[in-house]
C-alpha positions in Angstrom: 260.9 51.9 248.0 264.9 51.0 247.9 265.8 53.3 246.4 264.9 55.3 248.0 266.9 58.5 249.7 268.5 57.6 253.3 266.1 60.7 256.1 269.6 62.1 257.0 270.3 62.7 253.2 266.7 64.2 252.4 266.6 67.0 255.4 270.1 67.8 254.0 268.0 68.6 251.0 265.3 70.2 251.8 267.4 72.1 254.7 268.6 73.7 251.9 266.0 74.5 249.6 264.2 76.4 253.1 267.9 78.3 252.8 268.1 79.9 250.1 264.4 80.3 249.3 265.4 82.8 252.4 263.4 81.8 255.2 264.5 79.5 257.9 264.2 75.7 258.7 265.1 73.8 262.0 265.1 70.4 262.5 263.3 70.4 265.8 264.1 66.2 266.5 266.4 63.6 264.4 265.1 60.7 263.9 266.5 56.7 262.4 269.4 58.0 259.5 268.0 56.3 257.1 264.7 55.5 257.6 262.9 57.8 260.1 259.5 59.6 259.0 260.0 63.0 258.5 257.2 65.3 259.7 257.1 68.9 258.4 255.6 71.8 260.1 255.0 74.8 258.7 254.7 78.4 261.0 253.6 81.3 258.7 255.1 83.9 261.1 251.1 85.4 261.7 250.0 82.6 264.4 249.0 80.1 261.5 250.6 76.7 261.3 250.2 72.9 258.5 251.6 70.3 258.7 252.4 67.6 256.3 253.1 63.8 256.9 254.5 61.2 254.7 252.2 58.2 253.3 253.2 55.5 250.6 250.9 56.1 246.8 249.9 53.7 245.2 253.0 53.8 242.4 254.6 53.9 245.7 256.6 56.6 245.8 256.5 59.3 248.7 253.8 61.9 249.3 252.8 64.0 251.9 249.8 64.8 253.2 248.4 68.0 255.1 247.3 66.8 258.3 244.0 69.7 257.8 242.9 66.3 255.7 242.3 64.3 259.3 240.3 67.3 260.3 242.8 69.3 262.3 242.9 73.3 262.2 245.2 75.9 261.1 246.2 76.9 264.4 249.9 76.5 265.1 248.8 75.6 268.3 247.0 72.7 266.7 249.7 71.8 264.6 252.2 71.5 267.8 250.2 69.4 269.3 249.9 66.5 267.2 253.8 66.9 266.5 253.9 66.5 270.3 251.0 63.7 269.5 253.1 62.5 266.5 256.5 62.5 268.5 254.7 60.4 271.7 254.4 57.6 269.4 257.4 57.2 266.6 261.0 57.9 268.3 262.3 57.5 264.9 260.4 60.3 263.3 262.0 63.4 262.3 260.3 66.7 262.8 261.2 69.9 260.9 259.8 73.4 261.3 259.7 75.5 258.4 259.3 79.4 259.2 258.0 80.8 256.3 255.3 84.0 255.9 254.3 82.7 252.5 253.2 79.4 253.9 255.7 77.1 251.4 256.3 73.6 252.0 259.5 73.2 249.5 259.0 69.8 249.1 259.9 68.1 245.3 257.0 65.4 246.3 253.7 65.4 245.9 251.3 66.5 248.2 247.7 65.8 249.2 245.9 69.2 251.2 242.1 69.8 250.9 240.1 70.9 248.6 239.7 75.0 248.8 236.8 76.7 249.4 235.7 79.5 246.9 
């Protein structure tokens, strides 16, 4: 965990990846510069959105979980409500919003997502 990048640097790299790919990225809230957690909302520009929250794996690596694993739906209103509650709980939280028609996260970390039904 001590080798983890400072939050501001990690966020800067994410913003650049999003911009290079032609999508939009906004820092909605700046958190603690060094160790603030980062929550990511990805809006698909068609009324849908997903939120990704960080956690630490058993191996000590940062991974992200899709909040649908917690029973939150995919509408932008539900995503915004979740983000609002998270901001109220943690003032050191970074909130990043990505707008991408393809719904890409641009994360280099592993992402846990619910099983998609066929």
